[in-house]
C-alpha positions in Angstrom: 41.4 -4.1 25.8 38.2 -6.0 26.6 35.8 -7.1 23.8 32.3 -7.6 24.9 29.6 -9.6 23.1 25.9 -9.9 23.8 26.0 -6.5 25.5 24.6 -3.4 24.0 23.4 0.1 25.1 20.2 0.2 23.0 16.7 -0.2 24.6 14.0 1.0 22.1 13.6 2.6 18.7 11.4 5.1 16.8 10.6 4.9 13.0 11.1 7.8 10.6 9.3 7.2 7.2 11.2 8.5 4.2 10.2 8.7 0.5 13.7 8.3 -0.8 16.9 6.7 0.4 18.4 8.9 3.1 21.9 10.1 2.3 22.8 12.1 5.4 21.3 12.2 8.9 21.7 14.7 11.7 20.1 15.1 15.1 18.5 18.5 15.8 18.8 18.7 19.5 16.5 16.4 21.6 13.3 16.9 19.5 14.2 16.8 15.8 15.9 14.8 13.2 17.2 16.1 9.8 17.3 13.7 6.9 19.0 14.7 3.6 18.2 13.0 0.3 19.3 14.5 -3.0 18.8 18.3 -2.9 16.2 18.2 -0.1 16.3 18.2 3.7 13.4 16.9 5.8 13.0 17.7 9.5 11.1 15.2 11.7 9.7 15.5 15.2 11.1 12.6 17.2 9.5 13.1 20.6 6.4 11.4 22.1 5.5 8.7 19.4 7.0 5.6 17.9 6.2 6.8 14.3 7.9 10.2 13.8 6.0 12.9 11.8 7.5 15.3 9.3 7.8 18.8 10.7 9.0 20.7 7.6 11.1 20.3 4.5 13.4 22.7 2.5 15.4 22.5 -0.7 19.2 22.8 -0.8 21.5 24.2 -3.4 23.1 20.8 -4.2 23.5 17.3 -2.9 24.3 17.4 0.8 27.7 15.9 1.7 27.6 16.6 5.4 25.3 18.2 8.0 25.8 19.6 11.5 23.3 21.1 14.0 24.1 23.9 16.5 22.1 24.1 19.7 23.2 27.7 20.2 21.1 29.5 17.6 19.1 26.4 16.6 20.4 26.2 13.1 21.6 23.6 10.6 24.8 23.8 8.6 25.3 21.8 5.5 28.2 21.2 3.0 26.6 20.9 -0.4 28.0 20.0 -3.9 26.6 21.3 -7.2 28.4 21.0 -10.5 31.6 19.8 -8.7 31.6 23.0 -6.6 31.4 22.9 -2.8 29.1 25.3 -0.9 28.6 25.9 2.8 25.2 27.0 3.9 23.5 27.7 7.3 19.7 27.2 7.6 18.4 29.5 10.3 14.9 29.6 11.8 13.9 26.4 10.0 11.1 25.7 12.5 9.1 28.5 10.8 9.1 26.7 7.4 5.5 25.6 7.2 5.2 24.6 3.6 7.2 24.4 0.4 5.8 27.7 -0.7 6.9 29.6 2.4 9.2 32.5 1.7 13.0 32.1 2.4 15.6 34.8 2.9 19.0 34.1 1.4 22.1 36.2 2.2 25.9 36.0 2.3 27.6 35.8 5.7 28.6 39.2 7.0 25.8 41.0 5.1 23.0 41.6 7.4 19.4 42.2 6.2 18.1 45.7 6.8 16.3 46.2 10.1 12.8 46.9 8.6 13.0 43.8 6.4 14.1 41.7 9.4 11.2 43.0 11.5 8.7 42.2 8.8 9.9 38.6 8.1 11.5 37.6 11.4 9.4 34.4 11.4 10.6 33.1 8.0 13.5 30.7 7.4 16.9 32.3 6.4 19.7 30.7 4.5 23.2 32.1 5.0 25.9 31.2 2.5 29.5 30.9 3.7 32.8 30.4 2.0 34.6 27.1 2.5 38.0 26.9 4.2 40.5 24.2 5.3 42.0 19.3 8.3 42.2 24.0 11.5 40.6 24.3 15.0 40.4 27.8 16.5 39.0 29.4 19.6 37.8 33.0 19.6 38.6 35.0 22.8 37.4 38.4 23.9 40.2 40.7 25.1 38.5 43.9 26.2 41.4 44.9 28.5 43.4 46.3 25.6 42.4 49.7 24.3 43.5 49.1 20.8 41.6 46.8 18.4 43.1 43.4 17.8 44.8 43.1 14.4 42.8 40.6 12.4 45.3 40.5 9.5 47.1 37.2 9.0 50.6 37.4 10.4 53.6 36.5 8.2 55.4 33.5 9.6 59.0 32.4 9.0 58.3 28.7 9.5 59.9 26.3 7.1 56.5 25.0 5.8 55.2 26.8 2.8 51.6 27.9 2.4 49.1 25.5 1.1 49.0 27.1 -2.3 52.7 26.8 -2.7 52.7 23.2 -1.7 50.0 22.4 -4.3 51.9 24.2 -7.0 55.1 22.4 -6.1 53.3 19.1 -6.0 51.8 19.6 -9.5 55.2 20.6 -10.9 57.0 17.5 -9.5 54.2 15.1 -10.5 54.6 16.3 -14.0 58.2 15.0 -13.8 57.0 11.6 -12.7 57.5 12.2 -9.0 54.8 11.8 -6.3 54.9 13.9 -3.2 53.7 12.2 0.0 53.2 14.6 2.8 53.9 13.1 6.3 51.2 13.0 8.9 51.4 16.0 11.2 50.0 17.0 14.6 50.5 20.6 15.8 49.2 21.8 19.2 48.6 25.3 20.5 50.5 28.2 19.0 52.6 25.7 16.9 49.5 25.4 14.7 50.7 28.6 13.0 53.4 26.4 11.4 50.7 24.7 9.3 50.9 27.5 6.8 47.2 28.2 6.8 46.4 31.8 7.1 43.5 33.0 9.3 41.5 36.2 8.8 38.6 37.2 11.0 35.7 39.2 9.7 33.5 41.1 12.0 31.2 42.7 9.5 27.6 42.9 10.6 28.1 41.9 14.2 26.4 44.2 16.7 28.3 43.5 19.8 31.0 46.1 20.3 33.2 43.5 22.0 34.0 41.9 18.7 36.6 44.6 18.1 38.8 42.9 20.6 38.2 39.3 19.6 41.3 37.3 18.7 41.8 33.8 17.3 43.7 31.3 19.5 45.1 28.3 17.6 44.3 25.0 19.3 45.0 22.1 17.0 46.1 21.3 13.5 46.1 17.7 12.2 47.2 16.5 8.8 46.2 12.9 7.9 48.5 11.4 5.2 49.4 7.8 4.2 52.7 6.2 5.0 54.7 5.4 1.8 54.5 1.7 2.7 50.7 1.6 2.0 50.4 4.5 -0.4 48.1 2.4 -2.6 45.6 2.2 0.2 45.1 6.0 0.4 41.4 5.5 1.3 42.6 4.3 4.7 43.6 7.8 5.7 40.5 9.6 4.4 39.0 11.7 7.2 35.3 10.9 7.3 34.1 12.1 10.7 34.9 15.4 12.6 33.0 16.5 15.7 33.2 18.9 18.6 31.5 17.8 21.8 31.0 20.2 24.7 30.4 18.9 28.2 29.3 21.3 30.9 30.9 21.0 34.4 28.8 19.6 37.2 25.7 19.2 35.1 25.4 23.0 34.6 23.7 23.8 31.3 23.3 27.2 29.8 19.8 28.7 29.6 19.2 29.2 25.9 16.5 31.7 26.8 18.9 34.0 28.5 22.1 34.1 26.4 23.0 37.5 27.8 24.2 35.9 31.0 27.8 34.6 31.1 27.8 30.8 31.3 30.5 28.5 32.6 32.8 27.5 29.7 32.3 23.7 29.2 35.0 21.2 28.5 35.3 20.8 24.8 36.4 17.6 23.0 37.4 17.3 19.4 37.1 13.9 17.6 38.6 12.9 14.2 37.9 9.5 12.6 39.5 7.7 9.8 38.4 4.3 8.4 40.5 2.3 10.8 41.3 4.7 13.7 39.8 7.6 15.7 41.5 10.4 17.7 39.9 12.1 20.7 41.4 15.4 21.9 40.5 17.7 24.8 40.8 21.3 23.8 39.9 23.7 26.6 42.6 24.8 29.0 45.2 22.8 27.0 45.1 20.6 23.9 45.8 17.0 24.7 45.3 13.7 22.9 43.2 11.7 25.2 42.6 8.4 23.4 43.3 6.6 20.1 40.6 4.1 19.0 41.6 1.3 16.7 38.5 -0.2 15.0 38.4 -4.0 14.4 37.1 -3.4 10.8 36.8 -0.5 8.4 34.4 2.2 9.5 32.1 4.3 7.5 31.0 6.9 10.0 31.6 7.6 13.7 29.8 9.8 16.3 31.0 10.8 19.7 28.7 11.3 22.7 29.5 11.9 26.4 29.0 8.1 27.1 29.9 6.3 23.9 31.8 6.5 20.6 29.5 4.9 18.0 31.1 3.5 14.9 29.3 2.2 11.8 31.0 -0.5 9.7 29.7 -2.4 6.8 28.5 -5.2 9.1 27.8 -3.8 12.5 27.2 -0.9 14.8 30.0 -0.8 17.4 30.1 1.2 20.6 33.2 2.2 22.4 33.2 3.7 25.9 34.8 7.1 26.2 36.4 9.0 29.1 35.2 12.5 28.4 33.4 12.7 31.8 36.6 11.5 33.5 38.5 14.4 31.9 35.8 16.9 33.0 36.0 15.5 36.6 39.8 16.0 36.6 39.4 19.5 35.2 37.3 20.3 38.3 39.7 18.6 40.7 43.2 17.6 39.7 43.5 15.3 42.7 41.0 12.8 41.5 42.1 9.2 41.7 44.6 9.9 44.4 44.6 9.1 48.1 44.9 12.9 48.7 41.2 13.1 48.0 38.5 11.3 50.0 36.4 10.9 46.8 37.5 9.7 43.4 35.3 10.3 40.4 36.8 8.3 37.6 39.0 5.3 36.9 42.2 4.9 34.9 42.8 2.5 32.1 42.3 2.3 28.3 38.9 2.4 26.6 37.4 -0.9 25.6 34.9 -1.5 22.8 31.4 -2.6 23.5 30.5 -4.5 20.2 27.0 -5.0 19.0 26.6 -7.2 15.9 23.8 -6.0 13.6 24.3 -8.3 10.7 22.0 -7.9 7.7 21.2 -4.3 8.4 22.5 -1.5 6.2 23.8 1.0 8.7 24.2 4.7 7.9 25.0 7.9 9.7 24.3 8.6 13.3 22.9 11.8 14.8 25.0 13.7 17.2 22.6 13.3 20.2 24.0 11.8 23.3 20.9 9.6 23.7 19.9 8.7 20.2 21.3 6.7 17.3 20.0 6.2 13.8 20.2 3.2 11.6 18.8 2.5 8.1 17.3 -0.6 6.6 15.0 -1.8 3.8 11.3 -1.2 4.4 10.6 -4.9 5.1 12.9 -4.6 8.2 10.0 -2.9 9.9 8.0 -6.2 9.9 10.8 -8.2 11.3 11.4 -5.6 14.1 7.7 -5.5 15.1 7.2 -1.8 14.3 4.3 -0.3 12.4 4.6 -0.7 8.6 4.5 2.5 6.5 3.1 1.6 3.1 3.7 4.9 1.3 7.4 5.2 2.4 10.1 3.5 0.4 12.6 3.7 3.2 12.4 3.6 7.0 15.0 5.3 9.3 15.2 4.0 12.8 16.1 6.1 15.8 17.6 3.7 18.4 17.3 5.0 21.9 20.1 4.3 24.4 19.3 2.3 27.4 19.1 4.2 30.7 22.6 4.4 32.4 21.5 2.5 35.5 20.1 -0.4 33.5 23.1 -0.6 31.3 25.3 -0.4 34.4 23.5 -3.4 35.9 23.9 -5.5 32.8 27.6 -4.7 32.7 28.0 -5.7 36.4 26.1 -9.0 35.7 28.4 -9.7 32.8 31.5 -8.9 34.9 30.6 -11.6 37.4 31.9 -14.2 35.0 35.4 -12.8 35.6 35.0 -12.4 39.3 36.4 -15.7 40.5 39.6 -15.7 38.4 41.0 -12.4 39.7 41.8 -10.9 36.3 41.9 -7.3 35.2 39.1 -8.0 32.8 36.6 -7.7 35.6 38.3 -4.5 36.8 38.3 -3.0 33.3 34.6 -3.8 32.7 33.5 -2.4 36.0 35.6 0.7 35.4 33.7 1.3 32.2 30.3 0.7 33.9 31.4 3.2 36.6 32.3 5.7 34.0 28.9 5.5 32.4 27.3 6.5 35.7 29.9 9.3 36.2 29.0 10.7 32.8 25.3 10.6 33.7 26.0 12.4 36.9 27.4 15.3 34.9 23.9 15.6 33.3 21.9 14.9 36.4 20.3 18.4 36.3 17.9 17.0 33.7 16.7 14.1 35.9 13.8 13.8 38.2 14.7 13.5 41.9 13.9 9.8 42.0 16.0 9.1 38.9 18.9 11.1 40.4 18.7 9.2 43.7 18.7 5.9 41.8 21.7 7.0 39.8 23.7 8.1 42.8 22.9 4.9 44.6 24.1 2.9 41.6 27.2 5.1 41.5 28.0 4.3 45.2 27.5 0.6 44.4 29.9 0.8 41.5 32.5 2.4 43.7 32.1 -0.6 46.1 32.6 -3.0 43.2 35.8 -1.1 42.1 37.0 -1.1 45.6 36.7 -4.9 45.7 38.6 -5.2 42.5 41.5 -3.0 43.5 41.7 -4.6 46.9 42.0 -8.1 45.4 44.2 -7.5 42.4 47.9 -7.0 42.7 48.2 -4.0 40.4 50.2 -0.8 40.3 47.0 1.1 41.1 45.8 -1.1 44.0 45.9 2.0 46.2 42.7 3.1 44.5 40.8 0.7 46.7 40.9 3.5 49.4 39.2 6.3 47.5 36.7 4.0 45.8 35.7 2.4 49.1 35.3 5.8 50.7 33.1 7.0 47.9 31.0 3.9 48.2 29.9 4.9 51.7 30.8 1.5 53.0 32.0 1.3 56.6 35.2 -0.5 57.4 33.2 -3.4 58.9 31.1 -3.7 55.8 34.2 -3.8 53.6 35.8 -6.5 55.8 32.6 -8.5 55.5 33.1 -8.6 51.7 36.6 -10.2 52.1 37.0 -13.9 51.3 38.2 -15.7 54.5 38.1 -19.2 53.0 41.6 -20.3 54.0 41.4 -19.3 57.7 45.1 -19.5 58.2 47.8 -17.0 59.2 49.7 -17.9 56.0 46.8 -16.6 53.8 47.9 -14.1 51.2 46.3 -10.7 51.3 46.7 -8.2 48.4 48.3 -4.8 49.0 45.2 -2.9 48.0 43.2 -4.4 50.9 46.0 -3.8 53.3 46.5 -0.2 52.1 42.8 0.5 52.6 42.5 -1.0 56.0 45.7 0.7 57.2 44.5 4.2 56.2 41.0 3.5 57.4 42.3 2.7 60.9 43.9 6.1 61.0 40.7 7.9 59.8 37.6 5.9 60.9 38.1 6.9 64.5 34.4 6.6 65.4 34.0 3.1 64.2 34.8 0.2 66.6 35.2 -3.2 65.0 33.8 -6.2 66.7 36.2 -8.6 68.5 36.0 -11.0 65.6 36.7 -8.4 62.9 39.5 -6.9 65.0 41.2 -10.3 65.2 40.9 -10.7 61.4 42.6 -7.3 60.9 45.4 -8.3 63.2 45.7 -11.5 61.3 45.9 -9.6 57.9 48.7 -7.4 59.1 50.6 -10.2 60.8 50.6 -12.0 57.5 51.0 -9.1 55.0 52.7 -6.2 56.8 53.9 -7.0 60.3 55.7 -3.7 60.7 52.4 -1.9 60.8 51.0 -4.1 63.6 51.8 -1.9 66.5 50.2 1.1 64.7 47.1 -1.1 63.8 46.6 -2.2 67.4 46.8 1.4 68.6 43.8 2.4 66.5 40.6 3.3 68.4 38.8 1.0 65.9 40.7 -2.0 67.4 39.5 -1.3 70.9 37.6 -4.5 71.2 40.4 -6.9 70.2 41.1 -9.7 72.7 44.3 -8.6 74.6 45.7 -12.2 74.4 45.3 -12.2 70.7 47.1 -8.8 70.4 49.9 -9.9 72.7 50.4 -13.2 70.7 51.0 -11.3 67.5 53.2 -8.7 69.2 55.5 -11.3 70.6 56.2 -12.5 67.1 57.6 -9.1 66.1 60.9 -9.3 67.9 62.8 -10.3 64.7 60.8 -8.3 62.2 62.8 -5.1 62.2 60.1 -3.1 64.1 61.2 -0.4 66.5 61.7 -2.2 69.8 60.6 0.7 71.9 57.3 0.9 69.9 56.7 -2.8 70.4 57.4 -2.4 74.2 55.0 0.5 74.5 52.3 -1.4 72.6 52.8 -4.4 74.8 52.6 -2.2 77.9 49.3 -0.8 76.7 48.0 -4.3 76.2 49.3 -5.4 79.6 47.6 -2.4 81.3 44.4 -3.4 79.6 44.7 -6.9 80.9 45.6 -5.7 84.4 49.0 -7.4 84.3 50.9 -4.7 86.2 54.2 -6.7 86.4 54.4 -7.0 82.6 53.4 -3.3 82.3 56.3 -2.2 84.6 58.8 -4.5 82.9 58.0 -3.1 79.5 58.0 0.6 80.7 61.4 0.1 82.4 63.1 -1.7 79.6 64.0 1.6 77.8 65.2 5.0 78.9 62.8 7.9 79.1 64.2 9.5 76.0 63.6 6.3 74.0 60.1 6.1 75.4 59.4 9.6 74.2 60.6 8.6 70.7 58.3 5.6 70.8 55.3 7.8 71.6 56.3 10.1 68.7 56.2 7.1 66.4 52.7 6.3 67.5 50.8 9.2 69.2 47.6 7.1 69.6 49.2 5.2 72.4 48.6 8.4 74.4 46.0 10.5 72.6 43.0 9.4 70.6 40.1 11.2 69.0 36.5 10.0 69.1 33.6 11.9 67.6 35.7 15.0 67.4 36.7 14.9 71.0 40.2 14.3 72.5 40.4 11.1 74.6 43.4 10.1 76.7 44.2 6.5 76.7 44.5 4.2 79.7 48.3 4.4 79.3 48.2 8.2 79.5 46.0 8.1 82.6 48.5 5.9 84.3 51.5 8.0 83.3 49.7 11.1 84.8 49.9 9.4 88.2 53.2 7.5 87.9 55.4 9.4 85.4 54.0 12.9 84.8 57.4 14.1 83.6 57.5 11.4 80.9 54.0 12.3 79.9 54.8 16.0 79.5 58.0 15.3 77.6 56.2 12.9 75.3 53.4 15.4 74.4 56.1 18.1 73.9 57.8 15.7 71.5 54.5 15.2 69.6 54.1 18.9 69.3 57.7 19.4 68.2 57.2 16.8 65.4 53.8 18.3 64.3 51.9 15.2 65.6 49.6 17.4 67.7 48.5 21.0 67.6 48.8 23.6 70.4 45.1 23.7 71.1 44.8 19.9 71.0 47.6 19.5 73.5 46.0 22.0 75.9 42.7 20.2 75.5 44.4 16.8 76.2 45.8 17.9 79.5 42.5 19.4 80.6 40.5 16.3 79.8 43.2 14.1 81.3 43.1 16.0 84.6 39.3 16.3 84.6 39.3 20.1 84.3 36.9 22.0 82.1 36.2 25.6 81.1 38.9 28.1 82.2 40.3 25.9 85.0 44.0 25.1 84.3 45.6 22.0 85.9 49.2 22.2 87.1 50.2 19.5 84.6 49.2 21.9 81.8 51.2 24.6 83.5 54.1 22.2 83.5 53.6 21.6 79.8 53.6 25.4 79.1 56.8 25.8 81.1 58.3 22.9 79.1 57.3 24.6 75.9 59.1 27.8 77.0 62.2 25.8 77.9 62.2 23.9 74.6 61.8 27.1 72.5 59.6 25.4 69.9 59.6 27.3 66.6 55.9 26.8 66.0 54.9 28.3 69.3 54.1 32.0 69.7 56.4 33.2 72.5 54.3 36.2 73.5 51.1 34.0 73.7 53.0 31.5 75.9 54.2 34.4 78.2 50.6 35.5 78.6 49.3 32.0 79.4 51.9 31.5 82.2 51.7 35.0 83.7 47.9 34.9 83.8 48.0 31.5 85.6 50.7 32.6 88.1 48.7 35.9 88.8 45.4 34.0 89.2 46.8 31.6 91.7 48.6 34.4 93.6 45.6 36.6 93.8 43.3 33.7 94.8 45.9 32.1 97.1 45.2 28.8 95.2 47.8 26.1 95.4 48.6 23.8 92.4 46.5 20.6 92.2 49.7 18.6 91.8 53.4 19.2 92.7 55.0 21.3 89.9 57.6 19.4 87.9 60.1 22.3 88.0 61.0 24.9 90.5 61.7 28.5 89.7 65.4 27.9 90.1 65.2 24.9 87.7 63.6 27.1 85.1 66.0 30.0 85.5 68.9 27.6 85.1 67.5 25.8 82.1 65.9 28.7 80.1 67.0 32.2 79.2 63.3 33.2 79.0 63.2 33.0 82.8 65.4 35.9 83.8 67.4 36.2 86.9 65.5 38.0 89.6 67.0 41.3 90.7 68.6 41.1 94.2 66.5 43.9 95.8 63.3 41.9 95.1 64.3 39.4 97.7 64.0 42.1 100.4 60.3 42.4 99.4 59.8 38.7 99.3 61.2 38.0 102.8 58.9 40.6 104.3 55.9 38.3 103.6 55.9 35.9 106.5 52.6 34.3 105.6 53.6 32.9 102.2 53.8 29.2 101.9 56.2 27.3 99.7 53.8 26.9 96.7 52.9 30.6 96.9 56.5 31.5 96.9 57.3 29.3 93.9 54.5 30.9 91.8 55.7 34.4 92.9 59.4 33.6 92.0 58.3 32.3 88.5 56.2 35.5 87.9 59.1 37.7 89.0 61.5 35.7 86.8 59.3 36.1 83.7 59.0 39.9 84.3 62.8 40.0 84.5 63.0 38.1 81.2 64.9 39.9 78.4 62.5 38.4 75.9 59.3 39.9 77.4 57.7 43.1 76.3 56.8 44.4 79.8 54.3 47.0 78.7 52.1 44.2 77.2 51.7 42.3 80.4 50.7 45.1 82.8 47.0 44.5 82.2 47.5 40.9 83.3 48.8 42.1 86.7 45.6 44.0 87.7 44.2 41.2 89.9 47.2 41.6 92.2 46.8 44.1 95.0 49.6 46.5 95.7 49.1 45.8 99.4 50.6 42.3 98.8 54.2 41.4 98.2 53.3 39.8 94.9 51.5 42.9 93.7 54.1 45.3 95.0 57.1 43.4 93.6 55.4 42.9 90.2 54.5 46.6 90.0 58.0 47.9 90.9 59.7 45.4 88.5 57.5 46.6 85.6 58.2 50.2 86.3 61.9 49.4 86.6 62.0 47.6 83.3 60.3 50.7 81.8 63.1 52.9 83.4 60.5 54.8 85.6 62.9 54.9 88.5 61.5 58.0 90.3 58.0 56.4 90.4 59.6 53.2 91.8 61.3 55.1 94.6 58.1 56.8 95.6 56.3 53.5 95.7 59.0 51.8 97.8 59.2 54.7 100.2 55.5 54.4 100.8 55.1 50.6 100.8 58.5 49.1 101.9 61.1 51.7 102.9 63.5 49.0 104.0 64.0 48.0 100.3 64.8 51.5 99.1 68.6 51.3 99.8 68.9 47.9 98.2 67.0 49.2 95.2 69.1 52.3 94.9 72.4 50.3 95.1 71.3 48.0 92.4 69.5 50.3 90.0 70.9 53.9 90.5 74.6 53.4 89.7 75.2 55.0 86.3 75.8 58.8 85.8 72.8 59.2 83.6 70.6 58.3 86.7 71.8 61.4 88.6 68.3 62.9 88.5 66.8 59.7 90.0 69.4 59.7 92.8 68.8 63.4 93.5 65.1 62.6 93.7 65.9 59.8 96.2 67.9 62.3 98.4 65.1 64.8 98.3 62.5 62.1 99.1 64.7 60.9 102.1 65.1 64.5 103.4 61.4 65.1 103.1 60.7 61.9 105.0 63.1 62.9 107.8 61.7 66.4 108.2 58.2 65.1 108.4 59.2 63.0 111.4 
């Protein structure tokens, strides 16, 4: 935990003149301050002038022990004491109290004033008296889905703890027998709060909304503060003196108080308890969780929580602790904050550290609950020392201390952190984390800022992310991986981050921390559009050679390292032989470098040093040796371009291996082959057809079989109909495919009679036709679905005729096939009948054949 001196969040102050010594102080939103003294409360206007003016005053029933203001409803609640009796009162519509003689309406909670009376005196102040109840935090929920009304009666519980009344009676009885009962401290969360023994009964009398019939109470938190027996004599040390609920709306969204009928986003809610020496901060929205425990350096008198700070008053000073409420809100919105799974991180880990401000000689009193204002109390002569106007008629002056703007305070904290910068300690990291958190909290409230102020805040936020990235990249901590999300959020490029690295040693033995290595390694995978200069690329190679040599082949394969000197890259690769790196990956990387240098002998030596299967494995380890992406476009490497000409089979097998291992998608693979072969639009190169055929042979589980059939059949049909030859020699013949893959079926013997009748067909034409016929004969193919793809083929050609008859045969339409063959190719009828018309259930088809033959004979 870091203790900071000579650093404080206070920038200016306002003066509130008081006739008597203030006993309690409470902030009324952003424009008012309540000051209680004796049995009177004064409200002051605190906006627009250094010397605050009284707005109104009203009397209380007794001495005010505590006050709290509610923005929803704009009312003040006070706990008052009269004749040793405690009262709880709410002061509503206090802004209409013009003078001491103004009329006031007093009523008990739950008893609403008649409508006519309310209408006549709607502008007067009202006082609502409420009964006191007990250390218990509840949440009221509407449950309109149930038809029956929620039972508000307290439920009996079988927990081992007795009710409060029973405990008090038992304590009194035992104390009379010279025994002292010390209850243990207790914390109960959620539904376990019912074990506290405190009964809860909801009263809906006087409420107009019909939904209150279905309101239920949800227990959130019960906390009992009790002394340990070892310091029982110091019972004051466990006296609860501050209790506060702090809502923070998500993403700077604030409810419109003028339109309360609209449903608003439920804010994150925080509950803070403070004892003289320790404070507890809970988050109580979706779940109840203890976030932080604050240990004070000295005994405190009062504490107030704001979104940015925890302010603690002691007898000697006003201390400020940073808090992490905004960090919790950010995590509520996105659970992946502070992880490398997210591109952006919005908060930092670590424990809260106090920011101490010594205010010796000042008598400090209560703070208002405003996030931007603090109050302090001093003798009237303090106004002369502080340079503020003197108020002769006032016996006391109350000072409202305005918090410094977040950006200014952030800059001061950054300047202060520079003293730790050179020693590489976590003190610098911790301080910058707190400064970053101040900006993060301010961003949650940026809806209230002017555009220029918001822009300045966001720029400071990005700068703070850069500072934190520097810290995590230079410190060897368990959270050094956070350099990646913070640098990303800073908006700095990889080159800009590298320019911030200290290169003083200039040697290959220089030590580089894992945070920096982690960031560079991930950035080289993601920053595909940024090309490092030759000098920076050499620095990156040096870093990985020294810190993580196993990653060097992957680093050199990044498009960002395009400008590295090949000799430098080769020098580092030659030192990897004994580092446990995959030999085939090293060979492929060397081959890529040799090809870039134009050293074809070295290139061939590296490519022939391993079998084809091992080379495929090497490409799977590093796909960027073949395929890269720049500005969203697929770009083949020089190595892929050479393999297209020299080893197309290896290239197809390698891309197939990438797809099988989810290193490339189906569409990306198709695009790669089109770009590689210089084809665009609907033009399909033969190498892509080879790849589709390889996919069908490999039976990849992530490939839609029917879609692959459609692709291949459409391509075979197009080339047959247009008499187009493949642009390269196919890697596999139809016979190869039928022998290797069950999806290519054996062609029926009678089809060969049709094929041999076409004397004009060349070899390539025949291969495409055989592959088409083989697919139609495939047992895996739904023949009816491919008939539309065959329309470009004319029935006057062998390709169209054979495809048509094969489809009708697969659909068992034998009579139609016989008629087609008799008309188009009579010499194939006998072979067709011998093959297809053998079973007894085809008697009708054979009879149709006989009739057709007789009819043909008679016609001659």
